[in-house]
N, C-alpha and C positions, 0 to 999 in steps of 0.2 A: 898265578897267572895274572897278567895285567893287560887291560884293553886301553888303547889310547884313542881319544876323540880328536876330531879335526877342528872343532870350533872352540871358542873360549868358554862356552857354557858346558861343554862336554865334560864328563867325569872320568877319572881314572878308577879302575877297579883292581884291587889287589887281593890276593888270597894269602892270608897268613895263618897258618895252622888251622885251616878249615874255616876261618872267618873271612867275610868280604868287607872291605873297607872302601868307602867312596870318598875321593878327594877331588876338589876342583883343580883345574890346570893352574889357576892363580896361586893356590896353596902349594902345589907341587913345584912350580917353576916361576916364582915371583920375579926373578931377574929377567926372564924371557919377556914378560909383560912390561916390565919397566923399560926394556929396550924398545918394545913396540910403542909404548907411550911416548918415549923420547922421539922415535921416528915420526909418530903422528904429530908431535909438537913441532918437529923440524919441518915436516911437510906443510903444516899449517903456517909456520913462519914464512916458508917459501911462497906459498900462495898469497899470504898477506903482502909480502914484498912485491910480488908480481902485480897485485892489485894496486899498490901504491905507485908502482912504475907506470901502470896504465893510466892512473889518474893524472900523474905528472905529464905524461905524454899527451893526454886529452887536453889538459890545460894549455900546454905549449902549442898544440895544433889549433886550439881556439884562438889563442893570441896571434898566431901566424895568419890565420884566416882573417881576423880583424885587421891586421896590418895590410894584408893583400887587398881587402875590400877598400880600405882607405887609399891605398896606392892606385887601385883601379878608378876610384872616384876622382882622384887628382888627374889621372891620365885622361879620363873621359872629359873633364873640364878643359884640359889642354887641347884635346882633339876638337872639342866644340869651338874653342877660341880660334884654333887654326883653320877650321872649316869656314867659320865666319870671315876670317881674314882672306882666305882664298876666294870666297864669293865676292868680297869687297874689291879685291885686286882684279878679278875678272871684269867686274862692272867698270872699274876705273880704266882698265885696258880697252874695253869697248868704247868708252867715252873718248879716250885719247885717239883710238883708231878712227873714230868718226870725225874728230877735230882735224886730224891729219888729212883724211880724205877730203874734207871740206876745203882745207887750205890748198891741196893739190888741184882740186877742180877750179878754184879761183885763179891759181897760177896758170893753169891751162887756158883759162878764158883770157887772161892778160897776155899770154904768150904771143899771139899774132900781133898785138898792138905794140909790143916792145920793139920789134924790128923797125 
């Protein structure tokens, strides 16, 4: 009679002519555990590769973020420059408008005398 355990530490029990012999699963089926070890090694390599990929992705994202922060800084400087230019042009327009209105008033005052 033979009992099979479910875990790697379980033992097989065999009856041979009235004697009970206990053997570990590793002793009984070493190839099975070699396959499991290979599977574990493969899984470990897969996890290791995924971690490497995540590290590379993280580095790429950090670089992309740094590039975007720099681009944003440049755009904000350009916006600031353009905003100042708009304010300057508005002031200049108001000055020109005032100058034109002043000239029109003078022209109106001279108008009746020109005839």
